[in-house]
PAVOZA-963477 format. One record per residue (C-alpha): x, y, z; residue in one letter. Coordinates in steps of 0.2 Angstrom, whole numbers, plus 5000, padded with zeros to 4 digits. Example, Ala and Ser with C-alpha at 12.3 -4.5 7.8 and 13.67 -1.06 7.14 Angstrom:
BEGIN
506249785039A 506849955036S 
// end
This chain:
BEGIN
531955294882X 531755134893X 530754994883X 529354974894X 529354784900X 527654744892X 528454834877X 530154754879X 529154564879X 528254614863X 529854624856X 530454454864X 529154374857X 529454444838X 531554434840X 531254344823X 530554494814X 531454604822X 533154524814X 532554564797X 532654754798X 533754854790X 535454894802X 534755084804X 532855024812X 533654864818X 533554904836X 531954984846X 530954994832X 529254994837X 529555174844X 530655284835X 530155324818X 531155394803X 530255564803X 531355704809X 531155874819X 531256014812X 533056114812X 534155954812X 535855994815X 537655904814X 538855844829X 540455914829X 541755774827X 543155844840X 544755844835X 545955774849X 545555624861X 545055714880X 546155644892X 544355604903X 543155484896X 541855574899X 541155674885X 539655774887X 539455854870X 538155754861X 537255734877X 537055904877X 536655904857X 535155844862X 534655954874X 533056084868X 532456244877X 530856184882X 529356334885X 528256294900X 526756374907X 526256364924X 524656264927X 523456204942X 524356034943X 526056084935X 527356214938X 529156204943X 530656304951X 530756484947X 529356484932X 528856634936X 530456734931X 531356564920X 529856504907X 530956374901X 531756224906X 532856094896X 532555924891X 533455804879X 532655734864X 532055554864X 532955494850X 534555544836X 534455464820X 536155484810X 535955614795X 537255494785X 538455644784X 539255604800X 537955694811X 536355664820X 534755724818X 533355754835X 531955634834X 530255604846X 529355464850X 527955404837X 527555494823X 527755664820X 525755744813X 526255874797X 524956004804X 525156004823X 526855964823X 526855844840X 527155684841X 526055524844X 526855514858X 528155654862X 529855764858X 530355714878X 530155584891X 530255594909X 531355444910X 532855524899X 532555694907X 532655604924X 534255504919X 535055654910X 534955744928X 535955624935X 537455634922X 537555834922X 537455804942X 538655664944X 539755764931X 539655934941X 540155834959X 541655744948X 542455904942X 541556054950X 541056094931X 539756254933X 538956234916X 538656044922X 537856104937X 536656234927X 536356104917X 535755984929X 534656124939X 533956154922X 533255974918X 532655954937X 531556104934X 531056014918X 530755844928X 529655944941X 528656034929X 528155854921X 527555784939X 526055794943X 525855934960X 523755914965X 522355824964X 522155624962X 523555584955X 524755694963X 526755654966X 526455534951X 527455594935X 526755634914X 528055534906X 527955624888X 528055804883X 527755904865X 529056024859X 527956184865X 527756114881X 526256024881X 525955874890X 525655704882X 524555604896X 524055474885X 525055434872X 525055314857X 525155174855X 524255154874X 525655144886X 525255084902X 524855164914X 523655244905X 523455404906X 525555414912X 525255494927X 523755374936X 524655244943X 526355214951X 527755174935X 529455164929X 529555344926X 528955394943X 530455274951X 531655384939X 530955544946X 531555494963X 533355444958X 533455624951X 532555714965X 533655614978X 535255644970X 534655814965X 534555854985X 536055774987X 536955884978X 536256074980X 536056064997X 537656155003X 537656234985X 535956314983X 534856285000X 533256344991X 533256254977X 533756104987X 532356104999X 531156104983X 531955944977X 531655874992X 529755914991X 529755854975X 530655684983X 529255674996X 527755714983X 528455554976X 528555454992X 526555534993X 526255444979X 527055274981X 526455285001X 524755264990X 525255124981X 526755004985X 527355084999X 525655045009X 525954845004X 527654845013X 527554665019X 526254585010X 526854464997X 526154394982X 526154214971X 527154204957X 526854014951X 527053934969X 528554064975X 527954204989X 528954374980X 528654554988X 527054634983X 527854804987X 528954834972X 528754974963X 527554924947X 527954754952X 529754754945X 531654754957X 532254834943X 531155014944X 531254994962X 533354984962X 533355144952X 532255234966X 533455154979X 534755254972X 534155424974X 533255374992X 535155304996X 535755474991X 534455585001X 534755475016X 536555515016X 536055675013X 535155665030X 533355645025X 532355525037X 530755485026X 532155445013X 532955315025X 531055215030X 530755195013X 532255135006X 532455035021X 530654935014X 531154944997X 532654855000X 531954735008X 530754694994X 532154684981X 533354594991X 532054444992X 532154434972X 534054394973X 534454194967X 535454064975X 536954044962X 537153854972X 535453834965X 535953834947X 534953964935X 534954114936X 536754084945X 536454224956X 535554374947X 534454474956X 532554424945X 531854604941X 529954554940X 528654454949X 527654404932X 529054284930X 530354174939X 531054124922X 531454284915X 533154414919X 533554574906X 534654664905X 534254844903X 533754924920X 534654804931X 535454914943X 534654804960X 536554744962X 537054914964X 535554984974X 535854834987X 537654864988X 537255064990X 535955025004X 536354865011X 538254985016X 537155125023X 535955045031X 537054895037X 536154755029X 537254605025X 536054505018X 535954655003X 537454675000X 537754484999X 536654474984X 537154614976X 538854514980X 538154364973X 537654454959X 539154524952X 540354394957X 539354234951X 538054304937X 539354424926X 540454314923X 539054204916X 538454364907X 540354394901X 540554224894X 539054214886X 539654344874X 539154514883X 537454604889X 536254504880X 534454584882X 533754444891X 534154284900X 532254234895X 532754114902X 534254074889X 535254224882X 534754294867X 534454484861X 535254634855X 536454734870X 536454894872X 537155014883X 535955024898X 536354824901X 538154854900X 538154984913X 537254894924X 538354754923X 539854884928X 539054984941X 538454814949X 540354774949X 541054914953X 539654944970X 540054774975X 541754784975X 541554924989X 541054775000X 541554634994X 543454604986X 544354714972X 544154564960X 542654614957X 543354774949X 544154664935X 542554604931X 541654784931X 543354824919X 542954674908X 541054714906X 541654894902X 542654824887X 540954814880X 541054994874X 542654974866X 542654834856X 542154684867X 540254674858X 539554584844X 540054694832X 541854714837X 541954864836X 541955024850X 540155094852X 540655254862X 541655394857X 542655484869X 542755624857X 541055654854X 540155584869X 539155464855X 538555304861X 537955184848X 535955124849X 536554944851X 537154784841X 536454654834X 536854484839X 537354444823X 538654594822X 537554724816X 537554914822X 536255024824X 537255164826X 535855294830X 536155374847X 534655424856X 534555504875X 534555334883X 536055254873X 536955414877X 536355424896X 537055264901X 538755284889X 539055434900X 538655344915X 539855224913X 541155324909X 540955444922X 541155274935X 542855234924X 543555414926X 543355394944X 543955234945X 545755234932X 546155064935X 544555004929X 544555114915X 546455064911X 545754894910X 544254934899X 545055034888X 546254924882X 545154804874X 544854814858X 543554674856X 542954494860X 543954344854X 543054204863X 542054174874X 541153984880X 539754014889X 537953884889X 537653774877X 535953744873X 535253564864X 533453604858X 532453444862X 531853434845X 533453424839X 533953264850X 533653094846X 531653044851X 530852894855X 529352854843X 527952914854X 528653094856X 528053264847X 528753414842X 527353564845X 527853744838X 526353844848X 525453954836X 525654104847X 527654074844X 529354084856X 528454164872X 527354074883X 526754224893X 528454204905X 529854154895X 530354094876X 530253944872X 532153894863X 532053874845X 530353894846X 529653734850X 529453594862X 529253404864X 527953354870X 528553154880X 527053054885X 527152954899X 528652804896X 529252904880X 530952964880X 532353074872X 534053094871X 535453204870X 537253184866X 538353294877X 540353304874X 540653434886X 542053384899X 541453404915X 539853514911X 538653554925X 536753504918X 535153604917X 533353534910X 532253634904X 530353584906X 528953704901X 527953654918X 526253644920X 525153714934X 524253524939X 525153384943X 525653314926X 526853184937X 528953184933X 530553194919X 531653064925X 533553114919X 534952964916X 536752994912X 537652854904X 539452834901X 539352694885X 538152564892X 538452624911X 537352734919X 538352874929X 536852954939X 534952984939X 533653094946X 532053184945X 531153334941X 529453384942X 528353404924X 527253514934X 526653574950X 526753744949X 525153784957X 524153944957X 524954064943X 524554204953X 525354384946X 526054294931X 525254304914X 525254104909X 525053964919X 526653854922X 528353914921X 529953884910X 531353874921X 533053794919X 533053654935X 534853604942X 535053404939X 536253324948X 538153284948X 539453374936X 539753284921X 541353154918X 542653214905X 542253104892X 540553104883X 538953054888X 537253014884X 535753094895X 534153014891X 532453104899X 530952984901X 529453044905X 528552984918X 526653094915X 526753224903X 528153324901X 528453454891X 530153474886X 531053624878X 533153594881X 534653544889X 535753664893X 537553624897X 538453774909X 540453724906X 541153684922X 542353824918X 541653944907X 542754064899X 542854254890X 544354294879X 544554464876X 545954544862X 546954694870X 548154834866X 549554724873X 548854564870X 547354454878X 546454474894X 545754294897X 544354274914X 543854114919X 542454074929X 542053914941X 540253844943X 540653694954X 541253684971X 542953614965X 544553744962X 545153684946X 546753674936X 546453704916X 547853724901X 547853924900X 546954004884X 548054164882X 549554184889X 549754304905X 549754314923X 548654374936X 547654304953X 546354184956X 544954264966X 543354204978X 541754234972X 541554404983X 543254464974X 544354414987X 546054364981X 546754184985X 548254184976X 549354164958X 548354124943X 549754014936X 550453874943X 551453744933X 550853794919X 549053794923X 547753914929X 547053904944X 545053934947X 544453924965X 542953824965X 541453944963X 542654084959X 543254174946X 545354204939X 545754354927X 547454324917X 548254464906X 549654474895X 
// end
């Protein structure tokens, strides 16, 4: 199940405590438990590697038969003659003997058998349906078709059909089919069908794709799914869709007020279902898609202004926070933009894929958060988003984006912090995550399984991308952002290192190193920078009030090369955000020279200085492959560059939109286009 953003922020703030947990409990430990369900079983380990990468065995193992009884507010298709549905268990823990035990959410009451959250949840039910739908459409497999139908029937039962909450979705369900509208611990909204939510957005996704898939195969069932999709839209029209065109303030910036649950992440997943239904001819879905697409596109960033390097921000609650999980915005914008002929949407998708994804890969892979600096564990949900976004963007951009998709998919086969495959084609198991220190969570719950399989379905549909991804055996080296914490730099005598009692989390982002330096007027902080040609970003925890400026100067020896100023405050009304001020890296100015320099930050007010971030002019990631190496080079500057190769190989240089611009190797150097990227293999 997807961690809610509220829960995720708590995890982010407690990252240091998380790192101390045992391997099997280290990831997602706030919601998974050690209690196990009765009837524990083992997965067959399989015998031979399948020709397809997609293997539904583990997902099918997670499926349970769930009895359902119609009520005044909950029912489903065919319940009179088929009073059971299918739903995947939320988690699956290793049993120590090569198999897995299904696990519910929360703790299990020994008397009632009920979980404090539930055995099954709408998030995973919706996404499991999409896996079965896509597998059926790709292969014609009747078993996948029937499982898709049964899981969609399960999702429909969770949808409230009448009353004040009609159209919304209950999140949790017990093994005996009983719904749990209010879970322990409390999750918002509470009850879970009392407002729009991530699980409502994912219901839109599943019902939309389901309607499109069954439209000709089973018109009666398709009509039911379309009616349930429209019931979702009824609910959304009472909330986010009713606010179409209304803007909200977030630290002084105008942002769309009509995103589902305030997020481009949730809204983008709904857009995928709306796009499928639109393509199948549903005019009501088309209208909603037009509205939501405009909102998600408004969350795009300009890569020429530095951080976040072209990423589509996921949340109106922070301008300094991006997360890998749920990052379906580039995929949704590319798909919907092509469908509705919205060039600004496709441009935003291409920028996210072609400018931001190389930065993600050069940082070591899909770290769960950039808040604002990359950190946290890596999970299949985040890896899948990078692959899907790049592949969909390639449909409206250049083929070079397909290479980025292949490199991103290499995460499943060894290009991760653990250096091991986290997906097994012989069983369909995807591990629950890897930590920054390389520890592996070998549990394999529904969410990880689903997003691993969604990625494999994409690879099976794109043989060239699969060939690159499966050739990757590890991440040999990478060079992305380098951070110098202000407290580790040279401080003038009047500076003060402050470690907030509340921890690193500010309400909108994480202080690097858990501290900042208060720099009073006239005091300064000096950083030694050795990166040749790097690009500088200053991280100041800006305040709401006008508290002056920070002056940044770059010296080579005693000679000042350039200087610039950034605001120390003046963020204005915090609006939707949880705290005053904001923590967003600010692009400082010109590229650095080839020699070492000193960067001085002098206060002309009250500066809360967190860090200096150096973005190498050419970031890179070097992958070990079955035939040698694959290397990604990405240029953050506007100038073409020629550099020494990091490994032997040949390839092509690409613009940021993925269009090819000649051979990579020239006169023993690797050519990297300004703002573009190069991929070599050999």
